Backbone bond lengths (Angstrom), bond angles and torsions (degrees), N, CA, C in turn:
res aa  C-N    CA-C-N  psi(-1)  N-CA   C-N-CA  omega(-1)  CA-C   N-CA-C  phi
1 M - - - 1.448 - - 1.521 110.45 -
2 L 1.324 116.55 -39.10 1.455 120.71 179.38 1.522 111.14 -63.19
3 V 1.317 116.51 -39.82 1.469 120.82 179.51 1.524 109.53 -64.55
4 R 1.306 117.40 -42.58 1.462 120.58 179.80 1.518 110.87 -64.67
5 T 1.316 116.83 -40.12 1.454 120.45 178.55 1.515 110.32 -64.59
6 A 1.327 116.57 -43.46 1.457 120.19 178.60 1.519 110.60 -62.81
7 F 1.319 116.81 -41.58 1.464 119.79 178.98 1.511 110.33 -65.25
8 A 1.309 116.53 -41.55 1.459 120.10 179.55 1.511 110.49 -59.05
9 L 1.318 117.18 -39.78 1.460 120.81 177.79 1.520 110.59 -65.54
10 L 1.322 116.13 -43.51 1.467 120.27 178.96 1.513 110.17 -63.79
11 L 1.315 115.68 -46.07 1.450 120.80 -179.20 1.515 111.22 -64.24
12 T 1.292 116.47 -39.66 1.454 120.80 178.65 1.508 110.48 -60.43
13 T 1.301 115.85 -42.51 1.451 120.09 179.07 1.519 110.16 -62.57
14 A 1.313 117.36 -42.63 1.458 121.22 179.70 1.516 111.25 -69.78
15 A 1.292 117.56 -38.66 1.463 121.08 -178.76 1.506 111.91 -66.11
16 A 1.295 116.60 -36.04 1.457 120.11 -178.52 1.504 110.83 -60.03
17 A 1.295 117.06 -36.78 1.450 121.13 -179.65 1.515 111.13 -70.32
18 A 1.303 116.57 -25.02 1.451 120.82 -176.04 1.516 113.15 -97.35
19 A 1.264 117.64 1.90 1.461 121.68 -174.12 1.498 112.68 -59.22
20 P 1.329 115.94 143.88 1.463 120.64 179.69 1.523 113.20 -70.66
21 N 1.309 118.48 -6.81 1.461 120.05 -176.59 1.518 112.93 -89.52
22 G 1.317 118.47 10.02 1.449 121.23 175.01 1.510 114.87 91.22
23 A 1.301 118.69 22.10 1.452 121.61 178.23 1.520 109.18 -63.82
24 T 1.310 115.76 154.88 1.458 119.39 179.90 1.514 109.94 -68.64
25 P 1.339 118.14 151.18 1.452 122.32 -176.48 1.520 113.97 -60.61
26 T 1.315 118.48 -26.89 1.450 119.88 -177.81 1.523 111.98 -88.51
27 D 1.306 117.92 -5.81 1.457 122.87 -179.89 1.528 108.89 -89.23
28 R 1.309 117.06 112.10 1.464 121.14 -176.53 1.519 113.86 -93.03
29 S 1.300 118.68 4.64 1.462 120.67 -176.39 1.523 111.96 -63.06
30 E 1.307 117.84 -31.18 1.468 120.65 179.19 1.522 110.47 -70.81
31 L 1.322 117.91 -35.87 1.463 120.29 176.07 1.520 108.82 -61.78
32 K 1.303 116.14 -45.34 1.461 120.37 179.43 1.526 109.61 -63.22
33 K 1.300 115.71 -46.08 1.462 121.23 -177.29 1.525 111.66 -59.45
34 Y 1.316 116.70 -45.82 1.455 120.41 -172.54 1.526 115.28 -96.95
35 C 1.321 118.22 -16.43 1.471 119.40 -173.00 1.527 115.37 -115.77
36 T 1.308 118.19 -5.50 1.460 119.46 -177.71 1.525 111.36 -60.26
37 G 1.301 117.34 -44.88 1.467 120.41 178.94 1.518 112.18 -60.88
38 D 1.333 116.23 -41.43 1.464 120.62 178.40 1.526 110.71 -65.44
39 Y 1.321 116.24 -37.52 1.462 119.52 177.35 1.525 110.33 -59.27
40 F 1.340 116.50 -49.58 1.460 119.92 -178.55 1.530 110.91 -65.13
41 T 1.320 117.81 -35.53 1.456 121.29 -178.74 1.519 112.60 -70.38
42 Y 1.324 117.08 -45.85 1.464 120.64 -172.27 1.530 115.63 -107.25
43 C 1.309 117.68 -25.00 1.460 119.82 -171.09 1.527 113.53 -132.70
44 G 1.315 118.13 10.85 1.453 122.64 -173.20 1.509 115.11 -61.26
45 D 1.315 117.98 -17.91 1.462 119.94 179.13 1.533 111.92 -84.91
46 L 1.320 117.37 -0.42 1.472 122.25 -178.52 1.523 110.47 -103.49
47 A 1.329 115.15 151.94 1.461 120.31 176.58 1.526 108.72 -61.11
48 P 1.322 118.26 134.60 1.460 121.85 -172.60 1.516 115.46 -62.29
49 D 1.304 118.91 -31.73 1.458 119.17 -175.96 1.517 113.45 -106.29
50 G 1.308 116.57 14.20 1.459 119.78 -179.05 1.519 112.88 -88.93
51 P 1.310 116.58 159.43 1.467 120.74 178.36 1.522 112.42 -64.78
52 E 1.320 115.89 -18.74 1.460 120.15 179.51 1.528 111.53 -64.03
53 V 1.322 116.10 -31.71 1.465 120.20 -179.70 1.522 109.84 -67.67
54 Q 1.312 117.17 -43.10 1.469 119.41 177.68 1.526 109.96 -60.82
55 A 1.309 116.47 -41.93 1.460 120.46 178.40 1.530 110.52 -64.12
56 C 1.319 116.34 -40.18 1.461 120.93 178.60 1.524 110.83 -62.42
57 F 1.332 116.84 -43.57 1.460 120.06 179.25 1.535 110.42 -65.21
58 R 1.320 116.83 -39.17 1.468 118.94 177.45 1.527 110.21 -63.86
59 Q 1.327 116.02 -42.75 1.462 120.54 -178.62 1.526 111.84 -64.84
60 N 1.311 116.73 -32.82 1.466 121.81 -176.68 1.521 113.31 -105.02
61 K 1.328 117.38 17.08 1.467 121.50 -174.01 1.521 113.08 -51.76
62 A 1.313 117.91 -43.03 1.468 120.88 -177.99 1.519 112.42 -66.87
63 K 1.333 117.12 -21.47 1.462 121.36 -178.64 1.532 112.52 -91.39
64 L 1.318 117.57 -14.54 1.457 121.20 -177.02 1.519 110.56 -68.07
65 T 1.320 116.13 152.13 1.457 120.11 178.25 1.532 109.29 -63.68
66 P 1.317 117.23 152.11 1.465 120.10 179.69 1.534 113.28 -56.45
67 N 1.333 116.91 -39.34 1.463 119.36 179.65 1.521 111.61 -65.96
68 C 1.322 117.31 -38.24 1.465 120.43 177.74 1.528 110.02 -66.92
69 Q 1.314 116.94 -43.33 1.465 120.54 178.08 1.520 110.44 -58.71
70 A 1.326 116.69 -44.19 1.462 120.93 -179.73 1.528 110.54 -65.60
71 A 1.333 116.98 -39.65 1.459 120.73 179.36 1.519 111.12 -64.18
72 I 1.309 116.90 -42.40 1.464 121.10 178.96 1.533 110.20 -64.71
73 T 1.319 116.47 -44.02 1.462 120.44 179.68 1.524 110.91 -61.23
74 A 1.323 116.71 -46.26 1.457 120.74 -179.76 1.523 111.13 -63.93
75 Y 1.314 116.33 -42.02 1.468 120.41 -179.81 1.531 110.35 -63.96
76 T 1.318 115.80 -44.02 1.466 120.74 -179.80 1.529 110.46 -62.18
77 K 1.314 117.36 -44.37 1.460 120.97 178.68 1.540 110.08 -63.46
78 G 1.317 116.56 -40.22 1.460 120.45 178.45 1.528 111.82 -64.27
79 Q 1.305 117.37 -36.74 1.462 121.14 178.46 1.521 111.09 -67.53
80 K 1.316 117.02 -36.32 1.460 121.16 179.67 1.530 110.69 -69.15
81 R 1.343 116.72 -34.98 1.458 121.28 178.92 1.530 111.81 -75.71
82 G 1.333 115.28 -35.58 1.457 120.48 -173.67 1.462 111.10 -87.32
């Protein structure tokens, strides 16, 4: 449970940066906001801060909620700019 909570916090931080509402790229709160549920659904058995989670999200991209997909896209674009 502690690992999932830690991952949710990490994911939230990443999601915030990717949020469709114009959050800054370094703000991960939108990732957490929009992707925590998807993490628990598809990747919850993985350590939250491991590279396996990124691979899991890539593998399940088509299944992710639209808001999570948008948050990830925005965050990724922000990382490329920053």
